[in-house]
Backbone as CSV, one residue per row, in Angstrom:
resi,resn,N_x,N_y,N_z,CA_x,CA_y,CA_z,C_x,C_y,C_z
1,UNK,199.817,77.428,260.032,200.976,76.587,259.759,201.269,76.549,258.273
2,UNK,202.515,76.565,257.929,202.870,76.540,256.518,203.372,75.168,256.091
3,UNK,203.852,74.367,257.040,204.363,73.055,256.707,203.456,71.999,257.306
4,UNK,203.783,70.733,257.091,202.863,69.671,257.439,203.021,69.116,258.841
5,UNK,204.127,69.391,259.517,204.354,68.781,260.816,205.010,69.758,261.765
6,UNK,204.572,69.734,263.025,205.248,70.478,264.078,205.075,69.724,265.382
7,UNK,205.788,70.154,266.429,205.706,69.502,267.724,205.142,70.473,268.737
8,UNK,204.202,70.042,269.570,203.713,70.845,270.668,203.665,69.966,271.899
9,UNK,204.555,70.214,272.873,204.744,69.371,274.036,205.072,67.956,273.553
10,UNK,204.209,66.944,273.864,204.489,65.577,273.434,203.534,65.132,272.333
11,UNK,202.925,66.105,271.659,202.014,65.792,270.564,202.608,66.253,269.246
12,UNK,202.419,65.452,268.218,202.830,65.821,266.863,201.598,66.226,266.079
13,UNK,201.667,67.404,265.440,200.569,67.881,264.607,200.887,67.516,263.165
14,UNK,199.988,66.788,262.551,200.258,66.200,261.239,199.110,66.511,260.271
15,UNK,199.444,67.030,259.104,198.423,67.303,258.095,197.944,65.985,257.486
16,UNK,196.612,65.815,257.385,196.051,64.547,256.906,194.966,64.799,255.864
17,UNK,194.478,63.711,255.283,193.409,63.794,254.291,192.094,64.128,254.982
18,UNK,191.372,65.096,254.442,190.128,65.560,255.063,188.977,64.593,254.805
19,UNK,188.025,64.581,255.724,186.789,63.812,255.540,185.923,64.517,254.497
20,UNK,185.396,63.821,253.491,184.496,64.468,252.530,183.329,65.134,253.251
21,UNK,182.980,66.340,252.829,181.992,67.121,253.572,180.639,66.429,253.650
22,UNK,180.281,65.617,252.645,178.985,64.942,252.665,178.887,63.914,253.788
23,UNK,180.031,63.463,254.283,180.034,62.484,255.378,179.876,63.142,256.745
24,UNK,179.807,64.479,256.766,179.688,65.188,258.033,178.250,65.590,258.359
25,UNK,177.292,65.179,257.531,175.897,65.513,257.797,175.485,64.937,259.142
26,UNK,174.620,65.685,259.823,174.104,65.343,261.152,175.175,65.394,262.238
27,UNK,176.344,65.952,261.921,177.383,66.147,262.940,177.320,67.593,263.433
28,UNK,177.729,67.794,264.670,177.835,69.147,265.222,179.239,69.701,264.997
29,UNK,179.315,70.965,264.561,180.587,71.633,264.344,180.614,72.936,265.125
30,UNK,181.816,73.461,265.320,181.983,74.763,265.949,182.034,75.812,264.846
31,UNK,181.047,76.701,264.815,180.908,77.686,263.745,181.282,79.068,264.243
32,UNK,182.110,79.772,263.440,182.427,81.172,263.693,181.925,81.980,262.507
33,UNK,180.838,82.737,262.705,180.275,83.559,261.631,181.105,84.824,261.475
34,UNK,181.395,85.190,260.215,182.235,86.351,259.910,181.588,87.153,258.790
35,UNK,180.391,87.682,259.047,179.667,88.394,257.997,179.194,87.425,256.931
36,UNK,179.571,87.678,255.676,179.204,86.768,254.588,180.070,85.515,254.580
37,UNK,181.065,85.481,255.422,181.962,84.335,255.521,181.696,83.589,256.828
38,UNK,182.177,82.357,256.892,182.087,81.587,258.124,183.189,80.544,258.122
39,UNK,183.600,80.170,259.320,184.578,79.095,259.477,183.999,78.064,260.426
40,UNK,184.054,76.801,260.042,183.521,75.721,260.862,184.624,74.708,261.152
41,UNK,184.667,74.224,262.394,185.681,73.265,262.807,185.011,72.011,263.334
42,UNK,185.429,70.867,262.802,184.933,69.572,263.250,186.031,68.879,264.032
43,UNK,185.684,68.388,265.219,186.635,67.679,266.069,186.173,66.251,266.254
44,UNK,187.127,65.320,266.231,186.825,63.909,266.426,187.946,63.281,267.237
45,UNK,187.559,62.496,268.238,188.572,61.832,269.063,189.299,60.760,268.273
46,UNK,188.590,60.110,267.369,189.193,59.067,266.546,189.372,59.594,265.126
47,UNK,190.545,60.088,264.799,190.780,60.702,263.481,190.607,59.717,262.332
48,UNK,190.293,60.286,261.181,190.172,59.502,259.962,191.078,60.108,258.897
49,UNK,191.283,59.373,257.826,192.084,59.893,256.716,193.515,59.410,256.767
50,UNK,194.158,59.412,255.614,195.528,58.922,255.518,196.546,59.940,255.969
51,UNK,197.726,59.446,256.270,198.805,60.315,256.735,199.303,61.197,255.597
52,UNK,199.572,62.444,255.921,200.116,63.365,254.932,201.621,63.222,254.814
53,UNK,202.209,63.839,253.806,203.661,63.817,253.619,204.314,64.684,254.686
54,UNK,205.273,64.120,255.409,205.906,64.833,256.506,206.968,65.791,255.988
55,UNK,207.026,66.963,256.626,208.059,67.943,256.310,208.574,68.528,257.621
56,UNK,209.758,69.111,257.587,210.265,69.777,258.779,209.477,71.047,259.012
57,UNK,209.318,71.424,260.282,208.563,72.618,260.642,209.534,73.727,260.977
58,UNK,209.533,74.791,260.189,210.512,75.858,260.360,210.016,76.988,261.253
59,UNK,208.700,77.104,261.448,208.159,78.194,262.248,208.523,78.034,263.720
60,UNK,208.862,79.119,264.367,209.053,79.128,265.806,207.682,79.156,266.476
61,UNK,207.649,78.929,267.792,206.381,78.993,268.518,205.768,80.380,268.389
62,UNK,206.611,81.417,268.432,206.104,82.776,268.293,205.428,82.976,266.940
63,UNK,206.034,82.438,265.875,205.446,82.599,264.542,204.131,81.834,264.425
64,UNK,204.053,80.656,265.052,202.798,79.901,265.062,201.717,80.699,265.787
65,UNK,202.075,81.298,266.942,201.118,82.116,267.694,200.675,83.327,266.875
66,UNK,201.609,83.940,266.142,201.261,85.080,265.306,200.295,84.682,264.200
67,UNK,200.511,83.522,263.600,199.603,83.049,262.545,198.187,82.884,263.095
68,UNK,198.088,82.341,264.295,196.773,82.184,264.911,196.125,83.543,265.166
69,UNK,196.934,84.502,265.634,196.409,85.845,265.886,195.929,86.497,264.595
70,UNK,196.686,86.327,263.507,196.269,86.900,262.225,195.021,86.200,261.692
71,UNK,194.878,84.921,262.003,193.666,84.209,261.600,192.455,84.792,262.325
72,UNK,192.617,85.127,263.606,191.528,85.780,264.346,191.253,87.162,263.762
73,UNK,192.324,87.858,263.396,192.164,89.190,262.809,191.406,89.110,261.489
74,UNK,191.662,88.067,260.707,190.930,87.881,259.450,189.425,87.864,259.699
75,UNK,188.997,87.120,260.720,187.576,87.049,261.048,187.018,88.376,261.514
76,UNK,187.789,89.132,262.290,187.347,90.452,262.762,187.129,91.392,261.583
77,UNK,188.061,91.382,260.632,187.941,92.256,259.459,186.732,91.869,258.622
78,UNK,186.550,90.578,258.406,185.401,90.125,257.610,184.076,90.550,258.236
79,UNK,183.998,90.478,259.554,182.747,90.759,260.244,182.432,92.245,260.288
80,UNK,183.447,93.105,260.285,183.234,94.527,260.534,183.389,95.438,259.314
81,UNK,183.982,94.933,258.229,184.237,95.787,257.076,183.703,95.153,255.797
82,UNK,183.476,96.025,254.807,182.995,95.548,253.518,181.492,95.720,253.325
83,UNK,180.807,96.298,254.316,179.356,96.469,254.208,178.974,97.821,253.593
84,UNK,179.790,98.849,253.815,179.480,100.186,253.287,180.796,100.872,252.930
85,UNK,181.250,100.684,251.722,182.590,101.126,251.328,182.750,102.643,251.325
86,UNK,181.658,103.384,251.178,181.760,104.848,251.219,182.072,105.346,252.624
87,UNK,181.825,104.524,253.600,182.082,104.907,254.991,183.279,104.146,255.575
88,UNK,184.092,103.586,254.713,185.254,102.812,255.154,186.491,103.256,254.374
89,UNK,187.649,103.125,255.005,188.897,103.515,254.348,190.058,102.730,254.954
90,UNK,191.114,102.602,254.168,192.363,102.002,254.630,193.380,103.128,254.733
91,UNK,193.848,103.386,255.944,194.747,104.508,256.227,196.118,103.974,256.624
92,UNK,197.169,104.554,256.073,198.537,104.196,256.447,199.249,105.420,257.000
93,UNK,199.874,105.267,258.155,200.632,106.329,258.813,202.100,105.930,258.847
94,UNK,202.956,106.729,258.244,204.368,106.371,258.176,205.237,107.487,258.755
95,UNK,206.417,107.096,259.203,207.412,108.041,259.730,208.445,108.345,258.655
96,UNK,209.117,109.444,258.835,210.278,109.714,257.991,211.478,109.029,258.640
97,UNK,212.162,108.192,257.885,213.279,107.447,258.444,212.790,106.168,259.116
98,UNK,213.658,105.554,259.884,213.363,104.273,260.524,213.045,104.497,262.004
99,UNK,211.756,104.530,262.337,211.318,104.730,263.715,211.155,103.360,264.362
100,UNK,211.922,103.070,265.416,211.979,101.724,265.974,211.486,101.627,267.410
101,UNK,210.940,102.694,267.958,210.458,102.720,269.339,208.990,102.282,269.366
102,UNK,208.713,101.057,269.839,207.343,100.528,269.802,206.418,101.225,270.806
103,UNK,206.969,101.720,271.921,206.129,102.460,272.871,205.667,103.776,272.260
104,UNK,206.580,104.467,271.573,206.217,105.713,270.885,205.203,105.424,269.782
105,UNK,205.388,104.315,269.098,204.480,103.911,268.023,203.038,103.876,268.523
106,UNK,202.835,103.235,269.655,201.481,103.088,270.188,200.940,104.421,270.726
107,UNK,201.777,105.217,271.353,201.348,106.528,271.837,200.986,107.457,270.687
108,UNK,201.760,107.416,269.609,201.474,108.258,268.441,200.138,107.876,267.808
109,UNK,199.859,106.569,267.757,198.571,106.114,267.215,197.425,106.641,268.075
110,UNK,197.531,106.514,269.391,196.476,106.987,270.284,196.235,108.487,270.121
111,UNK,197.317,109.243,269.963,197.174,110.688,269.818,196.529,111.045,268.480
112,UNK,196.885,110.330,267.420,196.282,110.606,266.113,194.781,110.317,266.141
113,UNK,194.399,109.213,266.766,192.978,108.886,266.888,192.249,109.965,267.691
114,UNK,192.871,110.453,268.747,192.259,111.511,269.559,192.034,112.775,268.729
115,UNK,193.041,113.157,267.951,192.924,114.352,267.115,191.876,114.153,266.017
116,UNK,191.821,112.960,265.459,190.835,112.661,264.410,189.423,112.828,264.957
117,UNK,189.162,112.261,266.117,187.824,112.347,266.705,187.491,113.774,267.140
118,UNK,188.492,114.507,267.564,188.267,115.891,267.978,187.882,116.765,266.790
119,UNK,188.559,116.581,265.660,188.290,117.431,264.488,186.997,117.018,263.789
120,UNK,186.757,115.714,263.648,185.559,115.220,262.954,184.532,114.764,263.998
121,UNK,183.981,115.735,264.707,183.092,115.433,265.835,181.788,114.782,265.402
122,UNK,181.345,115.016,264.182,180.082,114.438,263.717,180.208,112.962,263.353
123,UNK,181.432,112.511,263.199,181.671,111.109,262.860,181.792,110.271,264.131
124,UNK,181.320,109.049,264.063,181.602,108.067,265.100,182.513,107.018,264.463
125,UNK,183.788,107.057,264.821,184.789,106.200,264.193,184.975,104.885,264.963
126,UNK,185.206,103.843,264.210,185.717,102.582,264.753,186.854,102.122,263.851
127,UNK,187.765,101.347,264.417,188.947,100.999,263.637,189.584,99.703,264.107
128,UNK,190.341,99.136,263.194,191.303,98.077,263.496,192.660,98.632,263.094
129,UNK,193.584,98.711,264.029,194.920,99.246,263.759,195.952,98.132,263.860
130,UNK,196.827,98.061,262.863,197.884,97.044,262.822,199.234,97.734,262.754
131,UNK,200.102,97.440,263.713,201.473,97.951,263.707,202.335,96.985,262.904
132,UNK,202.999,97.502,261.881,203.704,96.623,260.941,205.201,96.928,260.902
133,UNK,206.044,95.900,261.096,207.492,96.106,261.056,208.075,95.822,259.674
134,UNK,209.256,96.387,259.426,210.002,96.088,258.213,211.338,95.453,258.582
135,UNK,211.984,94.868,257.605,213.237,94.156,257.835,214.300,95.069,258.445
136,UNK,214.302,96.353,258.064,215.310,97.282,258.583,215.019,97.716,260.012
137,UNK,213.894,97.250,260.611,213.590,97.561,261.993,212.602,98.688,262.195
138,UNK,212.293,99.426,261.126,211.344,100.532,261.237,209.903,100.044,261.267
139,UNK,209.025,100.920,261.766,207.601,100.581,261.898,206.731,101.612,261.191
140,UNK,205.538,101.172,260.807,204.483,102.106,260.436,203.145,101.489,260.845
141,UNK,202.070,102.221,260.652,200.756,101.819,261.160,199.749,101.767,260.022
142,UNK,198.961,100.701,259.993,197.829,100.598,259.075,196.539,100.620,259.886
143,UNK,195.523,101.293,259.362,194.211,101.286,260.003,193.125,100.972,258.988
144,UNK,192.252,100.066,259.352,190.977,99.924,258.674,190.005,100.779,259.482
145,UNK,189.507,101.816,258.852,188.710,102.828,259.550,187.299,102.848,258.979
146,UNK,186.311,102.952,259.862,184.932,103.126,259.378,184.222,104.158,260.234
147,UNK,183.179,104.746,259.663,182.474,105.833,260.317,180.979,105.702,260.080
148,UNK,180.228,106.474,260.860,178.779,106.551,260.651,178.433,107.487,259.491
149,UNK,179.436,108.239,258.994,179.242,109.165,257.878,180.242,108.845,256.772
150,UNK,179.970,109.264,255.527,180.900,108.989,254.419,182.291,109.564,254.675
151,UNK,183.297,108.833,254.240,184.691,109.247,254.410,185.304,109.776,253.121
152,UNK,184.540,109.717,252.015,185.090,110.122,250.719,184.299,111.278,250.148
153,UNK,185.005,112.204,249.479,184.370,113.361,248.835,183.587,112.888,247.610
154,UNK,182.296,113.208,247.568,181.478,112.856,246.400,180.128,113.541,246.500
155,UNK,179.672,114.116,245.367,178.327,114.700,245.281,178.041,115.675,246.429
156,UNK,179.005,116.543,246.687,178.813,117.548,247.725,179.123,117.069,249.131
157,UNK,179.419,115.791,249.287,179.762,115.248,250.605,181.237,115.510,250.881
158,UNK,181.534,116.017,252.056,182.919,116.283,252.451,183.395,115.138,253.344
159,UNK,184.343,114.386,252.860,184.870,113.270,253.642,186.128,113.666,254.388
160,UNK,187.003,112.699,254.608,188.269,112.976,255.270,189.155,113.815,254.354
161,UNK,189.792,114.822,254.919,190.714,115.670,254.167,192.132,115.148,254.353
162,UNK,192.792,114.822,253.250,194.151,114.276,253.323,195.105,115.239,254.021
163,UNK,195.070,116.502,253.642,195.974,117.471,254.260,195.751,117.584,255.765
164,UNK,194.488,117.484,256.160,194.174,117.582,257.580,194.673,116.358,258.346
165,UNK,194.435,115.157,257.819,194.877,113.954,258.538,196.408,113.872,258.575
166,UNK,197.077,114.368,257.538,198.545,114.402,257.544,199.053,115.392,258.591
167,UNK,198.398,116.531,258.687,198.776,117.520,259.698,198.603,116.934,261.105
168,UNK,197.504,116.200,261.307,197.259,115.552,262.600,198.351,114.532,262.924
169,UNK,198.752,113.758,261.917,199.768,112.739,262.134,201.118,113.367,262.483
170,UNK,201.486,114.420,261.792,202.762,115.089,262.070,202.759,115.730,263.457
171,UNK,201.584,116.179,263.873,201.462,116.725,265.227,201.494,115.593,266.254
172,UNK,200.819,114.491,265.944,200.737,113.362,266.885,202.097,112.729,267.142
173,UNK,202.927,112.593,266.075,204.220,111.932,266.280,205.308,112.896,266.752
174,UNK,204.978,114.198,266.795,205.863,115.181,267.404,207.076,115.581,266.595
175,UNK,207.148,115.152,265.326,208.327,115.455,264.514,208.070,116.525,263.465
176,UNK,206.777,116.766,263.189,206.456,117.687,262.102,206.657,117.056,260.743
177,UNK,206.928,115.752,260.724,207.154,115.019,259.474,206.334,113.732,259.488
178,UNK,206.410,112.996,258.377,205.650,111.767,258.249,204.595,111.894,257.169
179,UNK,204.121,110.762,256.689,203.165,110.749,255.581,201.922,109.955,255.951
180,UNK,200.841,110.264,255.235,199.562,109.575,255.416,199.051,109.157,254.041
181,UNK,198.489,107.982,253.958,197.898,107.524,252.693,196.462,107.058,252.952
182,UNK,195.514,107.514,252.115,194.114,107.098,252.183,193.840,106.183,250.987
183,UNK,193.239,105.036,251.226,192.889,104.132,250.128,191.469,103.624,250.306
184,UNK,190.783,103.476,249.192,189.448,102.881,249.214,189.572,101.359,249.358
185,UNK,188.492,100.729,249.831,188.491,99.280,250.029,187.775,98.539,248.906
186,UNK,187.385,99.251,247.850,186.710,98.555,246.758,187.726,97.767,245.923
187,UNK,187.222,96.820,245.159,188.079,96.002,244.310,188.729,94.839,245.040
188,UNK,188.307,94.565,246.281,188.863,93.458,247.058,187.743,92.473,247.351
189,UNK,187.902,91.240,246.928,186.842,90.241,247.055,186.652,89.781,248.494
190,UNK,187.732,89.523,249.189,187.698,89.027,250.573,188.650,89.891,251.394
191,UNK,188.103,90.884,252.089,188.944,91.829,252.822,189.780,91.134,253.899
192,UNK,189.178,90.165,254.597,189.900,89.481,255.660,191.124,88.753,255.168
193,UNK,190.956,87.970,254.122,192.084,87.199,253.583,193.102,88.118,252.911
194,UNK,192.631,89.160,252.223,193.542,90.084,251.560,194.473,90.741,252.574
195,UNK,193.897,91.257,253.674,194.729,91.966,254.642,195.545,91.012,255.506
196,UNK,195.069,89.806,255.710,195.906,88.805,256.387,197.173,88.563,255.568
197,UNK,197.029,88.410,254.267,198.169,88.251,253.375,199.046,89.494,253.386
198,UNK,198.409,90.660,253.332,199.114,91.946,253.278,199.993,92.138,254.511
199,UNK,199.456,91.815,255.680,200.163,92.078,256.930,201.225,91.032,257.272
200,UNK,201.129,89.830,256.712,202.063,88.762,257.102,203.150,88.493,256.075
201,UNK,203.010,89.024,254.860,203.963,88.741,253.793,204.812,89.974,253.500
202,UNK,206.125,89.807,253.560,207.044,90.915,253.286,207.193,91.101,251.780
203,UNK,206.806,92.268,251.294,206.950,92.596,249.878,207.757,93.890,249.783
204,UNK,208.319,94.206,248.607,209.102,95.441,248.476,208.306,96.664,248.924
205,UNK,208.961,97.553,249.670,208.267,98.715,250.239,207.698,99.636,249.167
206,UNK,208.385,99.752,248.028,207.868,100.648,246.992,206.542,100.139,246.442
207,UNK,206.391,98.804,246.362,205.122,98.231,245.886,204.048,98.414,246.944
208,UNK,204.389,98.142,248.202,203.414,98.314,249.284,202.949,99.759,249.372
209,UNK,203.871,100.696,249.261,203.527,102.111,249.386,202.800,102.667,248.170
210,UNK,202.816,101.925,247.063,202.133,102.397,245.857,200.620,102.381,246.010
211,UNK,200.104,101.483,246.873,198.663,101.359,247.024,198.000,100.613,245.879
212,UNK,198.791,100.089,244.937,198.254,99.351,243.792,197.885,97.936,244.243
213,UNK,196.588,97.666,244.380,196.131,96.392,244.943,196.570,95.203,244.094
214,UNK,196.506,95.342,242.771,196.887,94.238,241.894,198.380,93.955,241.999
215,UNK,199.204,95.017,242.047,200.647,94.831,242.188,200.989,94.192,243.524
216,UNK,200.259,94.562,244.579,200.475,93.976,245.906,200.126,92.496,245.885
217,UNK,199.014,92.141,245.225,198.628,90.725,245.124,199.700,89.924,244.399
218,UNK,200.192,90.442,243.291,201.192,89.722,242.508,202.503,89.584,243.288
219,UNK,202.915,90.649,243.986,204.138,90.585,244.778,204.001,89.580,245.912
220,UNK,202.800,89.496,246.498,202.570,88.562,247.598,202.604,87.115,247.120
221,UNK,202.143,86.883,245.886,202.173,85.521,245.341,203.595,85.009,245.186
222,UNK,204.504,85.899,244.785,205.888,85.496,244.553,206.720,85.505,245.833
223,UNK,206.229,86.186,246.871,206.968,86.246,248.142,206.638,85.034,248.996
224,UNK,207.488,84.756,249.949,207.254,83.638,250.861,206.144,83.983,251.836
225,UNK,205.153,83.092,251.958,204.051,83.335,252.879,204.563,83.431,254.306
226,UNK,204.073,84.415,255.028,204.458,84.580,256.417,205.837,85.158,256.624
227,UNK,206.458,85.678,255.571,207.843,86.140,255.669,208.006,87.358,256.573
228,UNK,206.924,88.102,256.844,207.037,89.268,257.715,206.989,88.874,259.195
229,UNK,206.509,87.677,259.510,206.328,87.277,260.904,207.633,87.329,261.693
230,UNK,208.747,87.044,261.033,210.039,87.006,261.720,210.465,88.383,262.227
231,UNK,209.854,89.455,261.727,210.257,90.800,262.114,209.535,91.298,263.368
232,UNK,208.475,90.595,263.805,207.727,91.028,264.987,208.480,90.647,266.257
233,UNK,208.639,91.577,267.197,209.309,91.250,268.453,208.442,90.338,269.315
234,UNK,209.072,89.527,270.136,208.365,88.580,270.988,207.452,89.301,271.974
235,UNK,206.213,88.814,272.080,205.268,89.352,273.050,204.620,90.657,272.672
236,UNK,204.885,91.175,271.476,204.335,92.469,271.072,202.895,92.309,270.580
237,UNK,201.993,93.113,271.116,200.601,93.095,270.671,200.491,93.952,269.423
238,UNK,200.416,93.311,268.274,200.590,94.021,267.013,199.319,94.661,266.482
239,UNK,198.131,94.298,267.007,196.926,94.977,266.534,196.022,95.322,267.709
240,UNK,195.220,96.338,267.499,194.243,96.755,268.499,192.984,97.216,267.790
241,UNK,191.881,97.205,268.504,190.606,97.609,267.919,189.908,98.596,268.847
242,UNK,189.032,99.407,268.259,188.200,100.296,269.070,187.067,99.494,269.695
243,UNK,186.367,100.103,270.634,185.335,99.382,271.386,184.172,98.923,270.524
244,UNK,183.887,99.664,269.453,182.736,99.324,268.626,182.967,98.183,267.653
245,UNK,184.188,97.678,267.574,184.485,96.567,266.667,183.973,95.262,267.271
246,UNK,183.190,94.532,266.488,182.589,93.276,266.943,183.568,92.128,266.698
247,UNK,183.660,91.239,267.660,184.522,90.061,267.508,183.671,88.832,267.233
248,UNK,184.095,87.991,266.298,183.317,86.786,265.987,183.141,85.892,267.209
249,UNK,181.972,85.293,267.320,181.678,84.375,268.416,181.516,82.955,267.887
250,UNK,181.930,82.013,268.692,181.860,80.602,268.309,180.587,79.985,268.883
251,UNK,179.879,79.239,268.064,178.704,78.512,268.531,178.656,77.145,267.857
252,UNK,177.929,76.234,268.449,177.783,74.909,267.853,176.575,74.883,266.924
253,UNK,176.763,74.285,265.740,175.681,74.159,264.764,175.777,72.790,264.099
254,UNK,174.624,72.261,263.691,174.649,71.045,262.884,175.172,71.379,261.491
255,UNK,175.970,70.491,260.931,176.584,70.739,259.627,175.527,70.989,258.552
256,UNK,174.398,70.265,258.627,173.340,70.453,257.627,172.820,71.890,257.639
257,UNK,172.704,72.480,258.836,172.220,73.857,258.933,173.244,74.847,258.373
258,UNK,174.523,74.541,258.557,175.577,75.393,258.005,175.527,75.369,256.478
259,UNK,175.358,74.180,255.913,175.273,74.031,254.456,174.071,74.796,253.913
260,UNK,172.965,74.733,254.625,171.750,75.413,254.177,171.948,76.927,254.151
261,UNK,172.701,77.455,255.117,172.894,78.903,255.198,173.996,79.404,254.270
262,UNK,175.106,78.644,254.164,176.279,79.147,253.446,176.604,78.382,252.152
263,UNK,176.013,77.211,251.952,176.387,76.396,250.801,177.582,75.515,251.114
264,UNK,178.133,74.909,250.096,179.248,73.981,250.273,180.508,74.698,250.752
265,UNK,181.377,73.999,251.488,182.633,74.626,251.936,183.541,74.960,250.766
266,UNK,184.239,76.104,250.878,185.130,76.566,249.811,186.551,76.044,249.997
267,UNK,187.018,76.018,251.231,188.375,75.551,251.528,188.322,74.620,252.724
268,UNK,189.097,73.550,252.670,189.112,72.569,253.760,190.547,72.164,254.057
269,UNK,190.866,72.053,255.355,192.176,71.570,255.760,191.985,70.722,257.009
270,UNK,192.773,69.669,257.153,192.602,68.741,258.264,193.946,68.392,258.884
271,UNK,193.945,68.240,260.225,195.142,67.864,260.976,194.796,66.774,261.974
272,UNK,195.794,65.968,262.317,195.653,64.981,263.377,196.745,65.213,264.412
273,UNK,196.402,65.037,265.684,197.359,65.136,266.776,197.732,63.726,267.207
274,UNK,199.017,63.445,267.205,199.518,62.105,267.516,200.384,62.141,268.764
275,UNK,200.167,61.181,269.645,200.996,61.042,270.844,202.374,60.549,270.432
276,UNK,203.414,61.336,270.734,204.763,60.988,270.292,205.318,59.760,271.002
277,UNK,204.796,59.448,272.192,205.322,58.318,272.954,204.850,56.976,272.408
278,UNK,203.563,56.896,272.032,203.029,55.610,271.581,202.554,55.601,270.139
279,UNK,202.564,56.761,269.467,202.170,56.821,268.065,200.676,56.836,267.821
280,UNK,199.864,56.871,268.874,198.411,56.861,268.719,197.887,58.266,268.416
281,UNK,196.933,58.327,267.526,196.288,59.597,267.236,195.246,59.891,268.302
282,UNK,195.285,61.094,268.835,194.401,61.446,269.942,193.366,62.497,269.566
283,UNK,193.516,63.164,268.433,192.566,64.193,268.041,192.622,64.431,266.540
284,UNK,191.437,64.639,265.952,191.320,65.003,264.544,190.649,66.371,264.464
285,UNK,191.200,67.266,263.660,190.680,68.632,263.527,190.517,68.944,262.051
286,UNK,189.298,69.258,261.639,189.047,69.630,260.244,188.387,71.001,260.219
287,UNK,188.996,71.934,259.492,188.495,73.308,259.400,188.044,73.598,257.971
288,UNK,186.865,74.191,257.848,186.307,74.506,256.541,185.880,75.966,256.503
289,UNK,186.058,76.592,255.354,185.632,77.979,255.172,184.427,78.005,254.232
290,UNK,183.486,78.907,254.550,182.253,79.033,253.771,182.054,80.496,253.373
291,UNK,181.261,80.662,252.328,180.867,82.002,251.906,179.492,81.965,251.287
292,UNK,178.658,82.913,251.700,177.294,82.966,251.147,177.319,83.283,249.654
């Protein structure tokens, strides 16, 4: 959510003042481990904290659902990438012109993955693929790719060949055209949050295509958060993962044990659910992010 208030059925979701973390000792929270990161959620039937400043909610239900999906994607990326950068890469597959057929988009991705695995038989690949729309209606594909073997040329090691992957992409999309970009994942502090921002914020295409991480960060700061969400068609499954990608699991933990493992929370946000008919608060939700 980007604003402080929205409506869901007969409940109002309202941003409120969070409970100080020291007051949560000996409480049970729902913990989602994400590699070196973790997210913990505290629920209380009787909410605490003062009312936040109310604002109009501009997001549609679809955009709210997309934000939740990207939040899940953030956890998947954190859990699966960033452990061995020599065996990981960020790949972008683009079309020449404005390709707007989403069924073809998904078929072309499947064919490119098939060709990649066929040519690099010694590698065991896993990936997270994100289909990304632009304002003009065209699509392209981003992949976070990892392998059991190095993907970059160094010290006699032969990694992915750019010319070869481009040839595969042009064959996969059936046009004989299109471009491929390979980027390293180093220089990014939090891969999950970086790519969540990257995929949801509309920035100028020339900056995005440059691959300049610092320029992308600066452009994203000045752009409206979530501005790309409006371009996704309703009901479209915008990301997919290979079978080897691990998904974060939720478990209950005492807050003291979470603090011992991860330290103090880095970011905290709290909401209260209020019954619109009688004005009573029925649920308090506080979410905290941690990092080792």
